[in-house]
C-alpha positions, 0 to 999 in steps of 0.5 A: 569598243568603237564599233562592232567587234566580230568573231567568225569560225567554222564548226561542225554541228553535232547531232541535232544541229543548230536551230535558226529562226528562218529555216529551223535546224541546220546541220553539217559544216557551218560557219558561226559569225558573232557580232558585238555592238556598242549597244550591249548586244551580241548577234549570232548568225550561222550559215552552211560553209561557203553558202551565201545565206546567213541565218539567225541562231535562235535566241539571238541577239542577246545582251552581253556584259563585257565578254562577247568573245566568251559568248562566241566560244560558248556558241561554238561549243553549243553547236558542236554539241548539237541538240538544236543549239540556240544562242548562249545566254549573256549572264546576269545584268 
């Protein structure tokens, strides 16, 4: 990785939505953006689809250990499940 790698997908939040640091739980059609940087962190941001504001998914940033794309997939699954979803863990060091 020479810079930041990024993944972005639309996701429908399940009952109870996704928990954010800035505004609490958000629900409905969302966009998840996951950014992995060379310093070993992965950041998860969510927004209402087609909105301008991005919010930090609670628990972000997290360390990653070589599998940031898998963490993006895990975050999508968590948001689909709802229950005030937070950023998935990065596993053991």
